[in-house]
RODRENLO-39496 format. One record per residue: residue number from 1; x, y, z of N, C-alpha, C in turn; residue in three letters. Coordinates in nm, 3 decimals. Each point is the difference from the previous one (the first is absolute). Layout:
% residues N
<NUM <X Y Z> <X Y Z> <X Y Z> 'ALA'>
...
***
This chain:
% residues 135
<1 <-4.251 -12.366 9.365> <0.032 0.084 -0.114> <-0.066 -0.055 -0.126> 'UNK'>
<2 <-0.005 -0.134 -0.007> <-0.056 -0.065 -0.118> <-0.146 0.038 -0.021> 'UNK'>
<3 <-0.076 0.017 0.108> <-0.141 0.036 -0.013> <-0.019 0.147 -0.036> 'UNK'>
<4 <0.102 0.082 0.018> <-0.010 0.143 -0.033> <0.022 0.026 -0.148> 'UNK'>
<5 <0.061 -0.093 -0.071> <0.029 0.021 -0.142> <-0.127 0.021 -0.083> 'UNK'>
<6 <-0.106 -0.083 0.016> <-0.122 0.027 -0.078> <-0.060 0.137 0.031> 'UNK'>
<7 <0.005 0.040 0.126> <-0.054 0.131 0.037> <0.081 0.112 -0.064> 'UNK'>
<8 <0.131 -0.011 0.002> <0.087 0.100 -0.063> <-0.026 0.007 -0.150> 'UNK'>
<9 <-0.013 -0.115 -0.063> <-0.027 -0.003 -0.145> <-0.135 0.065 -0.031> 'UNK'>
<10 <-0.101 -0.029 0.082> <-0.133 0.059 -0.022> <0.005 0.152 0.011> 'UNK'>
<11 <0.072 0.049 0.100> <0.013 0.146 0.018> <0.072 0.063 -0.118> 'UNK'>
<12 <0.108 -0.062 -0.044> <0.076 0.053 -0.114> <-0.085 0.000 -0.127> 'UNK'>
<13 <-0.075 -0.105 -0.023> <-0.088 -0.006 -0.118> <-0.109 0.106 0.008> 'UNK'>
<14 <-0.058 0.017 0.119> <-0.106 0.100 0.016> <0.055 0.140 -0.020> 'UNK'>
<15 <0.116 0.028 0.057> <0.061 0.133 -0.007> <0.037 0.035 -0.143> 'UNK'>
<16 <0.048 -0.096 -0.076> <0.043 0.025 -0.137> <-0.112 -0.010 -0.102> 'UNK'>
<17 <-0.116 -0.045 0.042> <-0.112 -0.016 -0.095> <-0.057 0.135 -0.036> 'UNK'>
<18 <-0.034 0.020 -0.128> <-0.059 0.126 -0.041> <-0.142 0.014 0.054> 'UNK'>
<19 <-0.034 0.116 0.047> <-0.137 0.023 0.047> <-0.085 0.050 -0.115> 'UNK'>
<20 <-0.129 -0.014 0.013> <-0.092 0.042 -0.105> <-0.003 0.151 -0.018> 'UNK'>
<21 <0.044 0.075 0.099> <-0.004 0.145 -0.010> <0.133 0.061 -0.039> 'UNK'>
<22 <0.104 -0.080 -0.006> <0.132 0.053 -0.034> <0.004 0.041 -0.147> 'UNK'>
<23 <0.075 0.101 -0.029> <0.013 0.044 -0.138> <0.145 -0.012 -0.042> 'UNK'>
<24 <0.021 -0.020 -0.129> <0.135 -0.018 -0.051> <0.070 0.134 -0.025> 'UNK'>
<25 <-0.075 0.104 -0.024> <0.059 0.128 -0.036> <0.047 0.077 0.124> 'UNK'>
<26 <0.085 0.098 -0.026> <0.048 0.087 0.106> <-0.081 0.130 -0.004> 'UNK'>
<27 <-0.061 0.037 0.111> <-0.081 0.122 0.007> <0.080 0.122 -0.043> 'UNK'>
<28 <0.126 0.005 0.039> <0.086 0.113 -0.038> <0.015 0.012 -0.150> 'UNK'>
<29 <0.007 -0.115 -0.069> <0.012 0.002 -0.146> <-0.128 0.048 -0.065> 'UNK'>
<30 <-0.116 -0.038 0.054> <-0.128 0.049 -0.054> <-0.008 0.151 0.018> 'UNK'>
<31 <0.037 0.049 0.117> <-0.001 0.145 0.025> <0.095 0.073 -0.094> 'UNK'>
<32 <0.119 -0.057 -0.019> <0.098 0.060 -0.092> <-0.057 0.009 -0.141> 'UNK'>
<33 <-0.065 -0.107 -0.046> <-0.060 -0.001 -0.133> <-0.109 0.106 -0.011> 'UNK'>
<34 <-0.085 0.009 0.099> <-0.110 0.097 -0.004> <0.048 0.143 0.001> 'UNK'>
<35 <0.108 0.029 0.070> <0.045 0.138 0.013> <0.100 0.043 -0.107> 'UNK'>
<36 <0.080 -0.096 -0.052> <0.105 0.039 -0.094> <-0.012 -0.061 -0.139> 'UNK'>
<37 <-0.077 -0.107 -0.012> <-0.011 -0.079 -0.124> <0.136 -0.056 -0.041> 'UNK'>
<38 <0.089 -0.009 0.095> <0.134 -0.054 -0.025> <0.023 -0.111 0.101> 'UNK'>
<39 <-0.010 -0.124 -0.048> <0.013 -0.113 0.092> <0.077 -0.113 -0.069> 'UNK'>
<40 <0.123 0.028 -0.038> <0.086 -0.096 -0.067> <0.038 -0.110 0.099> 'UNK'>
<41 <-0.017 -0.125 -0.041> <0.029 -0.119 0.081> <-0.075 -0.003 0.133> 'UNK'>
<42 <-0.118 0.060 0.005> <-0.083 -0.003 0.121> <-0.071 -0.133 0.014> 'UNK'>
<43 <-0.044 -0.031 0.121> <-0.079 -0.119 0.027> <-0.146 0.041 0.013> 'UNK'>
<44 <-0.076 -0.025 -0.107> <-0.143 0.033 -0.003> <-0.083 -0.126 -0.024> 'UNK'>
<45 <0.056 -0.115 0.030> <-0.071 -0.126 -0.019> <-0.129 -0.004 0.079> 'UNK'>
<46 <-0.110 -0.038 -0.066> <-0.133 -0.013 0.058> <-0.062 0.134 0.042> 'UNK'>
<47 <0.059 0.111 -0.038> <-0.055 0.131 0.038> <-0.127 0.030 -0.080> 'UNK'>
<48 <-0.092 0.071 0.062> <-0.124 0.044 -0.065> <0.024 0.140 -0.056> 'UNK'>
<49 <0.022 0.007 -0.132> <0.030 0.127 -0.067> <-0.107 0.029 -0.105> 'UNK'>
<50 <-0.118 -0.050 0.022> <-0.111 0.011 -0.094> <-0.033 0.147 -0.029> 'UNK'>
<51 <-0.010 0.032 -0.129> <-0.043 0.132 -0.043> <0.099 0.113 0.025> 'UNK'>
<52 <0.119 -0.030 0.044> <0.097 0.107 0.028> <0.054 0.063 -0.127> 'UNK'>
<53 <0.030 0.128 0.006> <0.066 0.069 -0.111> <0.150 -0.015 0.018> 'UNK'>
<54 <0.057 -0.094 -0.076> <0.143 -0.026 0.007> <0.064 0.032 -0.135> 'UNK'>
<55 <-0.059 0.094 -0.072> <0.057 0.037 -0.129> <0.141 0.052 0.022> 'UNK'>
<56 <0.090 -0.042 -0.088> <0.142 0.036 0.004> <0.072 -0.048 0.125> 'UNK'>
<57 <-0.058 -0.094 0.072> <0.065 -0.054 0.120> <0.124 -0.079 -0.039> 'UNK'>
<58 <0.099 0.004 0.086> <0.124 -0.076 -0.021> <-0.004 -0.121 0.092> 'UNK'>
<59 <-0.033 -0.116 -0.059> <-0.017 -0.125 0.075> <0.092 -0.110 -0.053> 'UNK'>
<60 <0.110 0.038 -0.060> <0.090 -0.102 -0.055> <0.054 -0.088 0.112> 'UNK'>
<61 <-0.003 -0.130 -0.026> <0.049 -0.098 0.097> <-0.087 -0.018 0.123> 'UNK'>
<62 <-0.117 0.063 0.003> <-0.087 -0.011 0.117> <-0.067 -0.136 0.008> 'UNK'>
<63 <-0.024 -0.046 0.121> <-0.075 -0.124 0.021> <-0.147 0.038 0.012> 'UNK'>
<64 <-0.078 -0.037 -0.102> <-0.145 0.025 -0.002> <-0.075 -0.133 -0.007> 'UNK'>
<65 <0.063 -0.105 0.047> <-0.059 -0.134 -0.004> <-0.133 0.001 0.075> 'UNK'>
<66 <-0.108 -0.037 -0.070> <-0.131 -0.009 0.062> <-0.065 0.134 0.031> 'UNK'>
<67 <0.062 0.110 -0.039> <-0.057 0.133 0.027> <-0.125 0.024 -0.084> 'UNK'>
<68 <-0.092 0.078 0.054> <-0.122 0.035 -0.073> <0.015 0.141 -0.056> 'UNK'>
<69 <0.023 0.006 -0.131> <0.015 0.126 -0.073> <-0.117 0.020 -0.097> 'UNK'>
<70 <-0.113 -0.064 0.029> <-0.116 0.013 -0.086> <-0.041 0.147 -0.010> 'UNK'>
<71 <-0.033 0.042 -0.122> <-0.045 0.137 -0.028> <0.105 0.107 0.032> 'UNK'>
<72 <0.123 -0.039 0.025> <0.106 0.098 0.028> <0.047 0.066 -0.130> 'UNK'>
<73 <0.044 0.124 0.012> <0.058 0.071 -0.114> <0.151 -0.015 0.008> 'UNK'>
<74 <0.054 -0.087 -0.086> <0.144 -0.025 -0.006> <0.057 0.048 -0.133> 'UNK'>
<75 <-0.067 0.099 -0.061> <0.048 0.049 -0.128> <0.139 0.060 0.017> 'UNK'>
<76 <0.089 -0.037 -0.093> <0.139 0.044 -0.002> <0.080 -0.040 0.124> 'UNK'>
<77 <-0.051 -0.097 0.076> <0.072 -0.047 0.119> <0.116 -0.090 -0.043> 'UNK'>
<78 <0.106 0.001 0.079> <0.114 -0.087 -0.025> <-0.014 -0.121 0.091> 'UNK'>
<79 <-0.042 -0.112 -0.059> <-0.015 -0.127 0.070> <0.103 -0.102 -0.048> 'UNK'>
<80 <0.111 0.049 -0.053> <0.102 -0.091 -0.052> <0.056 -0.086 0.113> 'UNK'>
<81 <0.015 -0.129 -0.029> <0.052 -0.099 0.095> <-0.084 -0.012 0.127> 'UNK'>
<82 <-0.125 0.044 -0.005> <-0.089 -0.013 0.116> <-0.050 -0.143 0.011> 'UNK'>
<83 <-0.030 -0.042 0.120> <-0.052 -0.135 0.027> <-0.152 0.014 0.011> 'UNK'>
<84 <-0.070 -0.034 -0.108> <-0.146 0.016 -0.009> <-0.074 -0.134 0.000> 'UNK'>
<85 <0.064 -0.105 0.046> <-0.062 -0.132 0.002> <-0.125 0.003 0.089> 'UNK'>
<86 <-0.113 -0.040 -0.058> <-0.125 -0.005 0.075> <-0.063 0.135 0.029> 'UNK'>
<87 <0.056 0.107 -0.055> <-0.057 0.134 0.022> <-0.130 0.015 -0.078> 'UNK'>
<88 <-0.088 0.085 0.051> <-0.128 0.029 -0.066> <0.009 0.139 -0.062> 'UNK'>
<89 <0.002 0.002 -0.133> <0.009 0.125 -0.076> <-0.123 0.017 -0.088> 'UNK'>
<90 <-0.112 -0.060 0.039> <-0.120 0.008 -0.082> <-0.045 0.146 -0.012> 'UNK'>
<91 <-0.027 0.039 -0.124> <-0.047 0.134 -0.035> <0.099 0.111 0.038> 'UNK'>
<92 <0.125 -0.036 0.022> <0.103 0.101 0.029> <0.040 0.069 -0.130> 'UNK'>
<93 <0.046 0.123 0.012> <0.049 0.075 -0.115> <0.152 -0.012 -0.002> 'UNK'>
<94 <0.051 -0.080 -0.095> <0.145 -0.019 -0.014> <0.050 0.063 -0.130> 'UNK'>
<95 <-0.067 0.103 -0.047> <0.038 0.069 -0.123> <0.145 0.047 0.011> 'UNK'>
<96 <0.083 -0.046 -0.094> <0.140 0.037 -0.010> <0.083 -0.032 0.124> 'UNK'>
<97 <-0.046 -0.094 0.081> <0.078 -0.045 0.117> <0.113 -0.091 -0.048> 'UNK'>
<98 <0.108 -0.004 0.074> <0.112 -0.089 -0.032> <-0.007 -0.123 0.089> 'UNK'>
<99 <-0.012 -0.116 -0.066> <-0.008 -0.128 0.071> <0.119 -0.090 -0.036> 'UNK'>
<100 <0.106 0.058 -0.052> <0.117 -0.077 -0.045> <0.055 -0.084 0.116> 'UNK'>
<101 <0.013 -0.130 -0.025> <0.058 -0.090 0.098> <-0.086 -0.032 0.120> 'UNK'>
<102 <-0.125 0.045 0.000> <-0.089 -0.029 0.113> <-0.046 -0.145 -0.004> 'UNK'>
<103 <-0.021 -0.056 0.117> <-0.054 -0.137 0.011> <-0.149 0.011 0.020> 'UNK'>
<104 <-0.076 -0.062 -0.093> <-0.145 0.022 -0.001> <-0.083 -0.129 -0.010> 'UNK'>
<105 <0.048 -0.111 0.050> <-0.083 -0.120 -0.007> <-0.118 0.012 0.096> 'UNK'>
<106 <-0.114 -0.049 -0.042> <-0.125 0.004 0.077> <-0.043 0.142 0.035> 'UNK'>
<107 <0.036 0.095 -0.083> <-0.039 0.140 0.020> <-0.132 0.024 -0.070> 'UNK'>
<108 <-0.096 0.060 0.069> <-0.131 0.027 -0.057> <0.004 0.134 -0.074> 'UNK'>
<109 <-0.009 -0.007 -0.133> <0.002 0.120 -0.084> <-0.135 0.023 -0.068> 'UNK'>
<110 <-0.106 -0.062 0.048> <-0.132 0.012 -0.063> <-0.041 0.147 -0.009> 'UNK'>
<111 <-0.022 0.046 -0.121> <-0.044 0.137 -0.022> <0.108 0.106 0.016> 'UNK'>
<112 <0.122 -0.042 0.028> <0.110 0.097 0.017> <0.035 0.063 -0.134> 'UNK'>
<113 <0.022 0.130 0.001> <0.036 0.074 -0.121> <0.152 0.002 -0.013> 'UNK'>
<114 <0.049 -0.067 -0.104> <0.144 -0.018 -0.019> <0.054 0.070 -0.124> 'UNK'>
<115 <-0.080 0.085 -0.062> <0.042 0.067 -0.123> <0.131 0.077 0.022> 'UNK'>
<116 <0.098 -0.029 -0.084> <0.127 0.070 0.006> <0.092 -0.044 0.112> 'UNK'>
<117 <-0.043 -0.097 0.081> <0.086 -0.048 0.108> <0.119 -0.076 -0.059> 'UNK'>
<118 <0.111 0.004 0.069> <0.116 -0.078 -0.040> <-0.007 -0.131 0.078> 'UNK'>
<119 <-0.020 -0.111 -0.073> <-0.025 -0.130 0.061> <0.127 -0.058 0.062> 'UNK'>
<120 <-0.014 -0.109 0.069> <0.109 -0.064 0.074> <0.121 -0.033 -0.088> 'UNK'>
<121 <-0.024 -0.027 -0.129> <0.109 -0.035 -0.092> <0.056 0.121 -0.074> 'UNK'>
<122 <-0.047 0.119 0.033> <0.050 0.123 -0.062> <-0.080 0.046 -0.121> 'UNK'>
<123 <-0.097 -0.079 -0.046> <-0.083 0.041 -0.115> <-0.112 0.091 0.048> 'UNK'>
<124 <-0.050 0.081 -0.092> <-0.106 0.095 0.035> <-0.137 -0.062 -0.030> 'UNK'>
<125 <-0.093 0.016 0.092> <-0.136 -0.050 -0.019> <-0.074 0.092 -0.098> 'UNK'>
<126 <-0.082 -0.059 -0.083> <-0.076 0.076 -0.100> <-0.110 0.085 0.063> 'UNK'>
<127 <-0.054 0.090 -0.079> <-0.099 0.096 0.047> <-0.132 -0.066 0.044> 'UNK'>
<128 <-0.026 -0.121 -0.047> <-0.125 -0.069 0.037> <0.023 -0.105 0.109> 'UNK'>
<129 <0.103 0.016 0.076> <0.033 -0.097 0.106> <-0.082 0.026 0.126> 'UNK'>
<130 <-0.097 -0.087 0.021> <-0.082 0.004 0.122> <-0.005 -0.141 0.056> 'UNK'>
<131 <0.046 -0.018 0.121> <0.000 -0.131 0.063> <0.117 -0.089 -0.038> 'UNK'>
<132 <0.070 0.035 -0.106> <0.118 -0.074 -0.046> <0.078 0.091 -0.092> 'UNK'>
<133 <0.131 -0.021 -0.006> <0.085 0.078 -0.089> <-0.010 -0.056 -0.140> 'UNK'>
<134 <-0.055 0.081 -0.090> <-0.012 -0.039 -0.141> <0.103 0.080 -0.077> 'UNK'>
<135 <0.098 -0.072 -0.053> <0.113 0.068 -0.065> <-0.026 0.028 -0.146> 'UNK'>
***
């Protein structure tokens, strides 16, 4: 039995190890977002949502950690309390989007249009906000 322990441990480690092709998001949540634009508290972590029209989408409390939202239209979207850590929002349109309470460390906002967006602290971004919220 003693010699079987290393083999059992190796199998358990291999089985629990993440594969390079595994994705963090749920396919059903991506489909729900695409068809209804209503995905409150959905798991969209690491999803490829590049260039999607998500204007007026309801994504409050959604997990978008590491998601690629580059060039996406998120104008007037509700992203309050969303988890956007490590998300890519470069050149996204966030005009008048609500980001109140969202977690945004290491989020790429290069070229993102933030005019009129409600920032994480509840303040409104100025009209010249591109790439950063200028109050």
